[in-house]
Every structure is written in C-alpha cells, then in structure tokens.
Biopython code that builds the backbone (N, CA, C, O; Angstrom):
import numpy as np
from Bio.PDB.StructureBuilder import StructureBuilder

atoms = [
    (1, "MET", "N", (0.814, -1.190, 0.000)),
    (1, "MET", "CA", (0.000, 0.000, 0.000)),
    (1, "MET", "C", (0.865, 1.263, 0.000)),
    (1, "MET", "O", (0.598, 2.204, -0.748)),
    (2, "PHE", "N", (1.892, 1.277, 0.836)),
    (2, "PHE", "CA", (2.795, 2.420, 0.884)),
    (2, "PHE", "C", (4.141, 1.978, 0.336)),
    (2, "PHE", "O", (4.656, 0.921, 0.699)),
    (3, "SER", "N", (4.697, 2.787, -0.530)),
    (3, "SER", "CA", (5.944, 2.392, -1.187)),
    (3, "SER", "C", (7.159, 2.504, -0.266)),
    (3, "SER", "O", (8.144, 1.787, -0.445)),
    (4, "THR", "N", (7.092, 3.395, 0.709)),
    (4, "THR", "CA", (8.215, 3.556, 1.639)),
    (4, "THR", "C", (7.692, 3.809, 3.048)),
    (4, "THR", "O", (6.522, 4.139, 3.244)),
    (5, "LEU", "N", (8.573, 3.648, 4.015)),
    (5, "LEU", "CA", (8.223, 3.957, 5.396)),
    (5, "LEU", "C", (7.881, 5.436, 5.538)),
    (5, "LEU", "O", (7.006, 5.810, 6.320)),
    (6, "SER", "N", (8.568, 6.255, 4.786)),
    (6, "SER", "CA", (8.328, 7.694, 4.833)),
    (6, "SER", "C", (6.909, 8.043, 4.385)),
    (6, "SER", "O", (6.253, 8.883, 5.002)),
    (7, "THR", "N", (6.436, 7.405, 3.323)),
    (7, "THR", "CA", (5.067, 7.693, 2.862)),
    (7, "THR", "C", (4.038, 7.169, 3.858)),
    (7, "THR", "O", (2.980, 7.774, 4.029)),
    (8, "PHE", "N", (4.337, 6.056, 4.514)),
    (8, "PHE", "CA", (3.441, 5.537, 5.547)),
    (8, "PHE", "C", (3.346, 6.515, 6.713)),
    (8, "PHE", "O", (2.250, 6.837, 7.171)),
    (9, "ARG", "N", (4.511, 6.991, 7.196)),
    (9, "ARG", "CA", (4.512, 7.940, 8.312)),
    (9, "ARG", "C", (3.781, 9.222, 7.943)),
    (9, "ARG", "O", (3.030, 9.770, 8.750)),
    (10, "LYS", "N", (4.001, 9.695, 6.728)),
    (10, "LYS", "CA", (3.329, 10.915, 6.270)),
    (10, "LYS", "C", (1.820, 10.724, 6.292)),
    (10, "LYS", "O", (1.089, 11.591, 6.770)),
    (11, "HIS", "N", (1.358, 9.602, 5.781)),
    (11, "HIS", "CA", (-0.075, 9.313, 5.756)),
    (11, "HIS", "C", (-0.645, 9.259, 7.177)),
    (11, "HIS", "O", (-1.674, 9.873, 7.460)),
    (12, "GLU", "N", (0.020, 8.529, 8.061)),
    (12, "GLU", "CA", (-0.476, 8.370, 9.428)),
    (12, "GLU", "C", (-0.521, 9.712, 10.158)),
    (12, "GLU", "O", (-1.479, 10.004, 10.874)),
    (13, "PHE", "N", (0.518, 10.523, 9.974)),
    (13, "PHE", "CA", (0.545, 11.823, 10.634)),
    (13, "PHE", "C", (-0.557, 12.721, 10.097)),
    (13, "PHE", "O", (-1.239, 13.393, 10.870)),
    (14, "GLU", "N", (-0.739, 12.741, 8.781)),
    (14, "GLU", "CA", (-1.774, 13.594, 8.195)),
    (14, "GLU", "C", (-3.173, 13.128, 8.591)),
    (14, "GLU", "O", (-4.072, 13.950, 8.766)),
    (15, "LYS", "N", (-3.362, 11.838, 8.730)),
    (15, "LYS", "CA", (-4.683, 11.300, 9.070)),
    (15, "LYS", "C", (-4.972, 11.379, 10.573)),
    (15, "LYS", "O", (-6.101, 11.676, 10.962)),
    (16, "HIS", "N", (-3.982, 11.122, 11.414)),
    (16, "HIS", "CA", (-4.224, 10.995, 12.847)),
    (16, "HIS", "C", (-3.473, 12.010, 13.706)),
    (16, "HIS", "O", (-3.846, 12.221, 14.860)),
    (17, "GLY", "N", (-2.447, 12.631, 13.188)),
    (17, "GLY", "CA", (-1.587, 13.451, 14.033)),
    (17, "GLY", "C", (-1.767, 14.947, 13.926)),
    (17, "GLY", "O", (-1.304, 15.684, 14.796)),
    (18, "LEU", "N", (-2.428, 15.416, 12.884)),
    (18, "LEU", "CA", (-2.517, 16.863, 12.693)),
    (18, "LEU", "C", (-3.256, 17.564, 13.822)),
    (18, "LEU", "O", (-2.939, 18.707, 14.149)),
    (19, "CYS", "N", (-4.234, 16.901, 14.421)),
    (19, "CYS", "CA", (-4.967, 17.531, 15.524)),
    (19, "CYS", "C", (-4.096, 17.659, 16.771)),
    (19, "CYS", "O", (-4.426, 18.424, 17.678)),
    (20, "ALA", "N", (-3.001, 16.929, 16.825)),
    (20, "ALA", "CA", (-2.141, 16.937, 18.008)),
    (20, "ALA", "C", (-1.038, 17.984, 17.928)),
    (20, "ALA", "O", (-0.309, 18.168, 18.903)),
    (21, "VAL", "N", (-0.893, 18.674, 16.803)),
    (21, "VAL", "CA", (0.238, 19.595, 16.650)),
    (21, "VAL", "C", (0.155, 20.793, 17.581)),
    (21, "VAL", "O", (1.149, 21.497, 17.762)),
    (22, "GLU", "N", (-0.999, 21.041, 18.173)),
    (22, "GLU", "CA", (-1.107, 22.150, 19.123)),
    (22, "GLU", "C", (-0.396, 21.827, 20.435)),
    (22, "GLU", "O", (-0.040, 22.736, 21.185)),
    (23, "ASP", "N", (-0.188, 20.558, 20.713)),
    (23, "ASP", "CA", (0.530, 20.138, 21.916)),
    (23, "ASP", "C", (2.022, 20.367, 21.687)),
    (23, "ASP", "O", (2.550, 19.947, 20.657)),
    (24, "PRO", "N", (2.716, 21.023, 22.621)),
    (24, "PRO", "CA", (4.144, 21.298, 22.422)),
    (24, "PRO", "C", (5.008, 20.043, 22.265)),
    (24, "PRO", "O", (6.076, 20.110, 21.657)),
    (25, "GLN", "N", (4.564, 18.901, 22.804)),
    (25, "GLN", "CA", (5.332, 17.663, 22.660)),
    (25, "GLN", "C", (5.152, 17.054, 21.275)),
    (25, "GLN", "O", (5.972, 16.245, 20.839)),
    (26, "VAL", "N", (4.097, 17.433, 20.593)),
    (26, "VAL", "CA", (3.744, 16.794, 19.317)),
    (26, "VAL", "C", (3.594, 17.885, 18.259)),
    (26, "VAL", "O", (2.505, 18.078, 17.718)),
    (27, "PHE", "N", (4.657, 18.584, 17.967)),
    (27, "PHE", "CA", (4.542, 19.721, 17.059)),
    (27, "PHE", "C", (4.873, 19.382, 15.612)),
    (27, "PHE", "O", (4.729, 20.228, 14.729)),
    (28, "ASN", "N", (5.309, 18.167, 15.365)),
    (28, "ASN", "CA", (5.603, 17.747, 13.992)),
    (28, "ASN", "C", (5.513, 16.222, 13.909)),
    (28, "ASN", "O", (5.167, 15.553, 14.883)),
    (29, "GLN", "N", (5.823, 15.697, 12.748)),
    (29, "GLN", "CA", (5.722, 14.253, 12.524)),
    (29, "GLN", "C", (6.632, 13.474, 13.474)),
    (29, "GLN", "O", (6.217, 12.458, 14.031)),
    (30, "TYR", "N", (7.847, 13.931, 13.661)),
    (30, "TYR", "CA", (8.787, 13.258, 14.558)),
    (30, "TYR", "C", (8.238, 13.224, 15.989)),
    (30, "TYR", "O", (8.246, 12.181, 16.642)),
    (31, "GLY", "N", (7.768, 14.370, 16.460)),
    (31, "GLY", "CA", (7.225, 14.454, 17.810)),
    (31, "GLY", "C", (6.001, 13.580, 18.001)),
    (31, "GLY", "O", (5.802, 13.009, 19.073)),
    (32, "TYR", "N", (5.184, 13.475, 16.969)),
    (32, "TYR", "CA", (3.977, 12.643, 17.025)),
    (32, "TYR", "C", (4.337, 11.182, 17.268)),
    (32, "TYR", "O", (3.782, 10.541, 18.160)),
    (33, "PHE", "N", (5.268, 10.657, 16.470)),
    (33, "PHE", "CA", (5.642, 9.253, 16.614)),
    (33, "PHE", "C", (6.463, 9.018, 17.886)),
    (33, "PHE", "O", (6.322, 7.978, 18.529)),
    (34, "LYS", "N", (7.312, 9.971, 18.249)),
    (34, "LYS", "CA", (8.091, 9.843, 19.484)),
    (34, "LYS", "C", (7.159, 9.793, 20.693)),
    (34, "LYS", "O", (7.345, 8.971, 21.590)),
    (35, "PHE", "N", (6.164, 10.666, 20.717)),
    (35, "PHE", "CA", (5.206, 10.689, 21.818)),
    (35, "PHE", "C", (4.426, 9.375, 21.882)),
    (35, "PHE", "O", (4.179, 8.849, 22.968)),
    (36, "GLY", "N", (4.043, 8.851, 20.728)),
    (36, "GLY", "CA", (3.328, 7.575, 20.678)),
    (36, "GLY", "C", (4.150, 6.430, 21.244)),
    (36, "GLY", "O", (3.633, 5.591, 21.981)),
    (37, "ILE", "N", (5.426, 6.398, 20.899)),
    (37, "ILE", "CA", (6.313, 5.345, 21.411)),
    (37, "ILE", "C", (6.493, 5.492, 22.918)),
    (37, "ILE", "O", (6.458, 4.502, 23.649)),
    (38, "GLN", "N", (6.684, 6.724, 23.385)),
    (38, "GLN", "CA", (6.851, 6.945, 24.820)),
    (38, "GLN", "C", (5.594, 6.552, 25.592)),
    (38, "GLN", "O", (5.677, 5.966, 26.671)),
    (39, "LEU", "N", (4.441, 6.876, 25.038)),
    (39, "LEU", "CA", (3.183, 6.524, 25.684)),
    (39, "LEU", "C", (3.005, 5.011, 25.733)),
    (39, "LEU", "O", (2.571, 4.463, 26.747)),
    (40, "MET", "N", (3.339, 4.343, 24.641)),
    (40, "MET", "CA", (3.234, 2.887, 24.591)),
    (40, "MET", "C", (4.140, 2.252, 25.652)),
    (40, "MET", "O", (3.739, 1.308, 26.332)),
    (41, "GLN", "N", (5.358, 2.774, 25.786)),
    (41, "GLN", "CA", (6.290, 2.236, 26.778)),
    (41, "GLN", "C", (5.808, 2.519, 28.201)),
    (41, "GLN", "O", (5.911, 1.665, 29.080)),
    (42, "LYS", "N", (5.287, 3.710, 28.416)),
    (42, "LYS", "CA", (4.825, 4.090, 29.753)),
    (42, "LYS", "C", (3.636, 3.239, 30.188)),
    (42, "LYS", "O", (3.571, 2.801, 31.337)),
    (43, "LEU", "N", (2.716, 3.010, 29.294)),
    (43, "LEU", "CA", (1.520, 2.246, 29.630)),
    (43, "LEU", "C", (1.732, 0.745, 29.519)),
    (43, "LEU", "O", (0.888, -0.040, 29.952)),
    (44, "ASN", "N", (2.856, 0.347, 28.943)),
    (44, "ASN", "CA", (3.185, -1.066, 28.745)),
    (44, "ASN", "C", (2.047, -1.783, 28.018)),
    (44, "ASN", "O", (1.553, -2.814, 28.475)),
    (45, "LEU", "N", (1.643, -1.222, 26.888)),
    (45, "LEU", "CA", (0.496, -1.741, 26.148)),
    (45, "LEU", "C", (0.691, -3.168, 25.667)),
    (45, "LEU", "O", (-0.260, -3.950, 25.663)),
    (46, "LEU", "N", (1.892, -3.518, 25.266)),
    (46, "LEU", "CA", (2.121, -4.874, 24.771)),
    (46, "LEU", "C", (1.840, -5.897, 25.873)),
    (46, "LEU", "O", (1.199, -6.918, 25.622)),
    (47, "LYS", "N", (2.309, -5.633, 27.069)),
    (47, "LYS", "CA", (2.052, -6.539, 28.192)),
    (47, "LYS", "C", (0.552, -6.647, 28.455)),
    (47, "LYS", "O", (0.044, -7.741, 28.700)),
    (48, "TYR", "N", (-0.150, -5.534, 28.406)),
    (48, "TYR", "CA", (-1.594, -5.528, 28.640)),
    (48, "TYR", "C", (-2.329, -6.331, 27.574)),
    (48, "TYR", "O", (-3.203, -7.136, 27.895)),
    (49, "VAL", "N", (-1.981, -6.118, 26.312)),
    (49, "VAL", "CA", (-2.638, -6.836, 25.215)),
    (49, "VAL", "C", (-2.388, -8.336, 25.340)),
    (49, "VAL", "O", (-3.312, -9.133, 25.179)),
    (50, "ILE", "N", (-1.160, -8.723, 25.624)),
    (50, "ILE", "CA", (-0.844, -10.143, 25.794)),
    (50, "ILE", "C", (-1.663, -10.725, 26.944)),
    (50, "ILE", "O", (-2.198, -11.828, 26.829)),
    (51, "HIS", "N", (-1.763, -9.999, 28.040)),
    (51, "HIS", "CA", (-2.545, -10.452, 29.191)),
    (51, "HIS", "C", (-4.009, -10.662, 28.806)),
    (51, "HIS", "O", (-4.601, -11.684, 29.151)),
    (52, "VAL", "N", (-4.584, -9.708, 28.100)),
    (52, "VAL", "CA", (-5.991, -9.809, 27.694)),
    (52, "VAL", "C", (-6.198, -10.984, 26.748)),
    (52, "VAL", "O", (-7.156, -11.741, 26.903)),
    (53, "VAL", "N", (-5.320, -11.144, 25.782)),
    (53, "VAL", "CA", (-5.460, -12.233, 24.807)),
    (53, "VAL", "C", (-5.347, -13.589, 25.500)),
    (53, "VAL", "O", (-6.167, -14.474, 25.259)),
    (54, "ILE", "N", (-4.356, -13.757, 26.347)),
    (54, "ILE", "CA", (-4.167, -15.043, 27.032)),
    (54, "ILE", "C", (-5.366, -15.351, 27.927)),
    (54, "ILE", "O", (-5.858, -16.479, 27.936)),
    (55, "ASN", "N", (-5.836, -14.359, 28.675)),
    (55, "ASN", "CA", (-6.999, -14.594, 29.534)),
    (55, "ASN", "C", (-8.242, -14.907, 28.717)),
    (55, "ASN", "O", (-9.069, -15.715, 29.140)),
    (56, "SER", "N", (-8.389, -14.288, 27.566)),
    (56, "SER", "CA", (-9.528, -14.581, 26.691)),
    (56, "SER", "C", (-9.464, -16.019, 26.211)),
    (56, "SER", "O", (-10.475, -16.720, 26.202)),
    (57, "TRP", "N", (-8.280, -16.461, 25.811)),
    (57, "TRP", "CA", (-8.117, -17.845, 25.352)),
    (57, "TRP", "C", (-8.429, -18.824, 26.480)),
    (57, "TRP", "O", (-9.134, -19.813, 26.280)),
    (58, "LEU", "N", (-7.893, -18.536, 27.670)),
    (58, "LEU", "CA", (-8.129, -19.428, 28.804)),
    (58, "LEU", "C", (-9.616, -19.511, 29.131)),
    (58, "LEU", "O", (-10.138, -20.593, 29.396)),
    (59, "HIS", "N", (-10.284, -18.383, 29.113)),
    (59, "HIS", "CA", (-11.722, -18.352, 29.381)),
    (59, "HIS", "C", (-12.479, -19.130, 28.308)),
    (59, "HIS", "O", (-13.398, -19.886, 28.622)),
    (60, "PHE", "N", (-12.103, -18.951, 27.063)),
    (60, "PHE", "CA", (-12.762, -19.643, 25.952)),
    (60, "PHE", "C", (-12.621, -21.156, 26.100)),
    (60, "PHE", "O", (-13.595, -21.889, 25.926)),
    (61, "TYR", "N", (-11.420, -21.624, 26.418)),
    (61, "TYR", "CA", (-11.201, -23.068, 26.521)),
    (61, "TYR", "C", (-11.828, -23.668, 27.781)),
    (61, "TYR", "O", (-12.130, -24.861, 27.803)),
    (62, "LYS", "N", (-12.030, -22.861, 28.831)),
    (62, "LYS", "CA", (-12.752, -23.346, 30.009)),
    (62, "LYS", "C", (-14.208, -23.631, 29.665)),
    (62, "LYS", "O", (-14.803, -24.586, 30.165)),
    (63, "ILE", "N", (-14.774, -22.787, 28.802)),
    (63, "ILE", "CA", (-16.172, -22.947, 28.395)),
    (63, "ILE", "C", (-16.346, -24.238, 27.616)),
    (63, "ILE", "O", (-17.356, -24.925, 27.773)),
    (64, "LEU", "N", (-15.375, -24.576, 26.777)),
    (64, "LEU", "CA", (-15.464, -25.799, 25.981)),
    (64, "LEU", "C", (-15.320, -26.977, 26.892)),
    (64, "LEU", "O", (-15.363, -28.120, 26.435)),
]
sb = StructureBuilder()
sb.init_structure("model")
sb.init_model(0)
sb.init_chain("A")
sb.init_seg("    ")
for serial, (resi, resn, name, xyz) in enumerate(atoms, 1):
    if name == "N":
        sb.init_residue(resn, " ", resi, " ")
    sb.init_atom(name, np.array(xyz, "f"), 0.0, 1.0, " ", f" {name:<3s}", serial, name[0])
structure = sb.get_structure()
C-alpha cells in the first residue's frame, strides 16, 4: 500500500496526528511518533494486550 516507510509515516501523521500539533510535545511528525512510542512504553500496552489475549483464550477453553 505504501511504497516507503516515509510515505506511511506521512499518511499516518496527516490522518491521525494533525490535531495533536497544538501540543508542544507533538509539534511535527517526529514528535507525534516519538510521543506515541513513549506513551506505549509508559503504559506497557504490549504486556496488557498479551494479558488480555491469554486470559480470553483461557476463558474460551474453560467454556469448551
């Protein structure tokens, strides 16, 4: 869909990040993605998603 990583980032920023440029931490494309990575690390989203998925599987197999 996107020919380069740069075109993907441009698309994502234009679609989802432009409303965030008023925030001093997110004033451009670099700041938008940097803030997203920092937020993901702070909230530990990967650990949370893995926890939810595993618990969902366990619950599903208990029902069977």
